[in-house]
C-alpha positions as CSV (number, residue, x, y, z in Angstrom):
1,M,16.9,-4.5,5.1
2,T,20.0,-2.4,5.4
3,G,20.7,0.0,8.3
4,S,19.5,3.0,6.3
5,D,16.1,1.6,5.6
6,K,15.5,-0.1,9.0
7,Y,12.8,2.5,9.8
8,V,10.0,3.2,7.3
9,T,7.5,6.0,7.1
10,T,3.9,5.8,8.1
11,A,2.9,5.8,4.4
12,A,5.3,2.9,3.7
13,L,4.0,0.9,6.6
14,A,0.5,1.5,5.5
15,A,1.2,0.4,2.0
16,H,2.9,-2.7,3.3
17,F,-0.2,-3.8,5.2
18,G,-2.7,-2.5,2.7
19,V,-4.3,0.1,4.9
20,S,-4.3,3.9,5.1
21,P,-1.8,6.0,7.0
22,A,-4.6,7.2,9.2
23,T,-5.3,3.5,10.2
24,I,-1.6,3.1,11.2
25,I,-1.8,6.2,13.4
26,T,-5.1,4.9,14.9
27,M,-3.4,1.6,15.7
28,V,-0.5,3.4,17.4
29,R,-2.9,5.4,19.5
30,A,-4.9,2.3,20.5
31,G,-1.7,0.5,21.4
32,D,-2.1,-2.1,18.6
33,I,1.3,-1.2,17.4
34,P,3.5,-1.3,20.5
35,A,5.7,1.7,21.4
36,G,8.9,-0.3,21.1
37,T,8.4,-0.8,17.4
38,Y,8.6,2.8,16.3
39,T,10.3,6.1,17.0
40,R,8.5,9.4,17.1
41,M,9.9,12.9,16.4
42,G,7.1,15.4,17.1
43,R,4.3,14.4,14.7
44,V,6.6,12.2,12.6
45,F,6.7,8.4,13.1
46,R,9.3,6.0,11.8
47,F,8.5,2.3,12.1
48,D,10.8,-0.7,12.4
49,L,8.9,-2.9,9.8
50,A,10.3,-6.2,11.1
51,R,9.4,-5.4,14.7
52,V,5.9,-4.2,13.8
53,E,5.3,-7.4,11.9
54,A,6.6,-9.6,14.7
55,A,4.5,-7.7,17.3
56,L,1.3,-7.9,15.3
57,L,1.9,-11.6,14.6
58,E,2.5,-12.4,18.2
59,R,-0.6,-10.4,19.2
60,E,-2.7,-12.4,16.7
61,E,-1.4,-15.7,17.9
62,S,-2.0,-14.9,21.6
63,K,-5.7,-14.2,21.1
64,P,-7.9,-16.7,22.9
65,A,-9.6,-19.2,20.7
66,D,-13.0,-18.0,21.6
67,A,-12.1,-14.5,20.4
68,Q,-11.7,-15.8,16.9
69,M,-15.0,-16.1,15.0
70,E,-15.7,-19.2,13.0
71,F,-18.7,-19.6,10.8
72,D,-20.4,-22.6,9.4
73,F,-22.1,-22.1,6.0
74,N,-25.4,-24.1,5.6
75,P,-26.7,-23.4,2.0
76,D,-29.5,-26.1,2.5
77,S,-31.3,-24.3,5.2
78,D,-34.6,-22.6,4.4
79,D,-34.1,-20.2,7.3
80,E,-31.8,-17.3,6.1
81,S,-30.6,-16.8,9.7
82,E,-29.2,-20.4,9.6
83,H,-27.1,-19.8,6.4
84,F,-24.3,-18.5,8.6
85,K,-24.1,-19.7,12.1
86,M,-21.3,-19.1,14.6
87,E,-19.6,-22.2,15.8
88,N,-20.0,-21.4,19.5
89,D,-23.7,-20.3,19.1
90,N,-25.6,-22.1,21.9
91,E,-29.1,-21.0,20.8
């Protein structure tokens, strides 16, 4: 990235991650995209793509293991509720 394209538009960031621009704004408002990764001029945002990627990756890696869902698939079960079972399910 050169200095002139360090910051990208909301639409460009959304296209990069495969989501809508509205989702990007929702993520900003929720704090999922940290304030240090973008600049705001009124209603216009410009995002530092490399910093947003790094922040989202760091956030994903710091999630506790129990917050990540894992499923076991059991196609041999007659009970449909047993086809997919959470790994930490204690029932």
